[in-house]
C-alpha positions in Angstrom: -11.2 -34.9 8.6 -12.6 -31.3 9.7 -16.0 -29.9 8.4 -15.8 -26.5 6.6 -17.7 -24.8 9.6 -14.7 -26.5 11.8 -11.9 -24.9 8.8 -13.2 -21.7 8.9 -13.2 -21.5 12.6 -9.3 -22.8 12.8 -8.6 -20.2 10.1 -10.9 -17.7 12.2 -7.9 -18.7 15.1 -4.9 -18.4 13.1 -5.7 -15.1 12.1 -6.2 -14.2 15.5 -3.1 -15.5 17.0 -0.5 -15.2 14.5 1.0 -11.6 13.6 2.4 -10.5 11.3 -0.3 -12.2 8.6 -0.4 -11.7 4.7 -2.4 -12.6 2.3 -1.0 -14.0 -0.9 -3.4 -14.3 -3.9 -3.3 -15.4 -7.6 -5.8 -15.5 -10.5 -8.6 -17.9 -8.2 -9.4 -14.7 -6.2 -10.6 -12.3 -9.4 -12.7 -15.0 -10.9 -15.4 -14.3 -9.0 -15.4 -10.6 -10.4 -15.6 -12.3 -13.8 -11.8 -12.8 -14.6 -10.5 -16.2 -16.3 -7.8 -17.7 -14.6 -4.4 -19.5 -16.2 -4.7 -23.0 -15.2 -7.8 -24.7 -14.0 -7.9 -28.0 -16.5 -9.8 -26.9 -19.4 -10.9 -23.6 -18.9 -8.1 -21.7 -17.7 -6.4 -19.3 -20.3 -3.0 -21.1 -20.2 -4.5 -24.5 -21.0 -5.7 -23.1 -24.5 -2.9 -20.5 -25.4 0.9 -20.7 -25.5 2.1 -17.8 -23.1 5.5 -18.2 -24.5 4.1 -17.4 -28.2 1.7 -14.5 -27.2 2.8 -13.0 -23.7 6.3 -13.3 -23.6 8.7 -10.5 -23.7 10.4 -12.0 -27.1 6.7 -12.2 -28.4 6.6 -8.6 -27.8 10.0 -8.0 -29.4 8.8 -10.3 -32.4 5.9 -8.9 -33.1 4.6 -5.8 -30.6 1.6 -5.3 -33.0 0.9 -9.1 -33.1 1.5 -9.3 -29.2 -1.1 -6.1 -28.9 -3.5 -8.0 -31.2 -3.5 -11.2 -28.7 -3.2 -9.7 -25.2 -5.1 -5.8 -25.1 -8.2 -6.8 -25.2 -8.3 -9.5 -22.4 -6.4 -6.6 -20.4 -8.6 -3.5 -21.4 -11.7 -5.1 -20.2 -10.2 -5.4 -16.4 -10.7 -1.6 -16.6 -14.3 -1.8 -15.4 -14.3 -4.9 -13.1 -15.6 -4.5 -9.9 -13.7 -6.5 -6.6 -15.9 -9.3 -5.3 -16.5 -10.3 -1.7 -13.1 -12.1 -1.4 -10.9 -8.5 -2.2 -13.2 -6.6 -0.1 -12.8 -9.1 3.3 -9.1 -8.9 2.9 -9.4 -5.5 3.0 -11.3 -5.5 6.2 -8.6 -7.2 7.7 -6.3 -5.2 6.9 -8.8 -2.4 8.3 -9.0 -3.9 11.3 -5.4 -4.9 11.6 -5.9 -8.6 11.4 -3.5 -8.9 8.1 -0.6 -6.5 7.3 -0.7 -6.7 3.8 -1.4 -8.3 0.5 0.7 -9.7 -2.1 -1.0 -10.3 -4.9 0.3 -11.9 -8.5 -2.9 -10.4 -9.9 -2.4 -7.5 -12.6 -6.0 -6.4 -12.2 -5.5 -3.8 -9.5 -8.8 -5.2 -7.7 -7.7 -5.4 -4.0 -6.4 -1.4 -4.7 -9.8 -0.9 -5.5 -11.4 -2.6 -3.0 -9.7 -0.7 -0.2 -6.6 -2.5 0.6 -3.8 -0.1 1.6 -0.6 -1.8 1.3 -0.3 -4.3 -1.8 2.9 -5.6 -3.2 1.8 -5.9 -7.0 4.5 -8.8 -8.0 3.7 -9.3 -11.7 3.1 -5.4 -12.2 -0.3 -3.8 -12.9 -2.1 -2.4 -16.1 -2.7 1.6 -14.8 0.1 2.7 -16.7 2.5 2.2 -19.3 6.0 2.9 -20.3 8.2 3.3 -23.6 10.6 0.9 -24.6 13.0 3.4 -25.7 13.3 6.8 -23.5 11.6 5.0 -20.7 8.4 8.2 -20.5 5.7 6.6 -18.2 1.8 7.0 -19.3 -1.3 6.5 -18.2 -2.8 3.0 -19.7 -5.7 4.8 -21.3 -3.2 6.4 -23.8 -2.0 3.3 -25.0 -5.2 2.1 -25.6 -6.5 5.0 -27.2 -3.5 5.1 -29.7 -4.5 1.7 -30.3 -8.2 1.9 -31.0 -6.9 5.0 -33.5 -5.3 2.4 -35.6 -1.8 2.8 -33.8 -0.4 -0.4 -33.9 2.1 -1.1 -31.7 0.8 2.5 -29.7 4.2 4.8 -30.0 5.8 7.2 -27.3 4.2 10.7 -28.0 7.6 12.2 -26.7 10.6 9.8 -28.9 8.2 7.7 -31.2 9.3 4.8 -29.7 6.9 1.2 -28.6 5.2 1.4 -25.5 5.0 -1.5 -23.2 2.6 -2.2 -20.4 4.0 -2.0 -16.6 3.3 -5.6 -16.3 5.6 -8.3 -16.0 5.7 -10.9 -19.0 6.9 -14.1 -19.3 11.0 -14.2 -19.5 10.6 -10.2 -18.2 12.7 -10.0 -14.7 10.6 -9.9 -11.5 9.5 -6.3 -10.6 10.5 -4.0 -7.8 7.6 -5.1 -5.8 8.5 -9.2 -5.5 11.4 -8.2 -3.4 9.4 -5.6 -0.9 7.3 -8.5 -0.6 10.2 -10.8 0.2 11.5 -8.3 2.6 8.0 -7.8 4.2 7.9 -11.8 4.7 11.0 -11.3 7.3 9.1 -13.0 10.2 6.1 -13.7 9.0 3.9 -15.6 11.0 1.0 -16.6 8.8 0.8 -16.3 4.8 -2.9 -16.7 4.0 -2.6 -18.3 0.2 -6.1 -17.4 -1.3 -7.4 -18.4 -5.1 -3.2 -19.3 -6.2 -2.3 -22.7 -7.8 1.6 -22.3 -6.3 2.9 -23.2 -9.1 5.0 -20.2 -10.9 8.1 -19.4 -9.7 9.5 -17.5 -7.8 6.2 -16.2 -6.3 5.2 -19.9 -5.2 8.4 -19.8 -3.0 7.4 -17.2 -1.0 4.8 -19.7 1.3 8.7 -21.1 2.7 9.0 -17.6 4.5 6.1 -18.2 6.7 6.4 -20.1 10.1 2.9 -21.0 9.4 0.7 -21.2 5.8 -3.1 -21.4 5.4 -4.4 -22.1 1.6 -8.2 -21.3 0.1 -8.1 -22.3 -3.2 -10.6 -24.5 -5.8 -7.6 -26.9 -6.5 -4.9 -28.9 -4.5 -1.7 -27.7 -4.7 1.8 -28.4 -3.9 1.8 -26.8 -0.6 -1.5 -28.6 0.9 0.6 -30.8 3.0 2.6 -27.6 4.6 -0.8 -26.0 5.6 -2.1 -26.2 8.8 -5.8 -25.5 6.9 -6.6 -26.1 3.2 -10.3 -24.9 2.0 -11.1 -26.0 -1.7 -14.3 -23.5 -1.8 -15.0 -20.2 -3.8 -12.7 -17.5 -2.2 -16.1 -15.0 -1.9 -18.1 -17.8 0.2 -14.8 -18.4 2.1 -14.1 -15.0 3.5 -17.9 -14.3 3.7 -17.8 -17.1 6.8 -14.6 -15.9 7.7 -15.9 -12.5 8.2 -18.9 -13.6 9.7 -16.6 -16.0 12.5 -14.5 -12.8 13.0 -17.6 -10.9 13.9 -16.9 -8.5 10.9 -19.3 -7.3 8.4 -18.1 -6.3 4.7 
């Protein structure tokens, strides 16, 4: 069994020798920034709350005011959160030409804040919202300020329709970015999965598009047996050590 140091060396070698290489990130990459994940036993959000009852499209349609009461608090908290070393390291790898882009399940925009330029946000993001009626788009701050003034659900200034954030809810179709990411992975030689349980489809099926797979996640995933290297450690620690092995700095 390889030691941690041997696994870091192996991951560095895989990145050097396999191109195009992409990163697929999940909630686990953002926990060190202070954003809880969804599926960790006992602490994951969806282990305590039924997402179909609170964070699904049908829940939004059934009672948009209750939907915002349940979800807007945790979403608005993301606005002031900063990227951690793992996000910044991924941006360094892209800048150095070692990875070709980032596919993320996260809606927190932390990859973009960290400096990554080629990012596919397959579950949407929290930078904007749109009207369910006329499709007008607004900055997410407009939605939040309306809610804070007591307008729940927040309504479109143009037509009075209900606003919704530009995230992919349970029961929603996948975003255009998901299909762009699938296309980008054509010919992918190495996919590095970072902080994802690989349990939520269709994103959990993306590893099958890569010739080789590496996984950095605290807990086991269904794809571990297929991976060239699996590192069950803090994503921040792994990526700091990975950059050191590649003679790169944050």
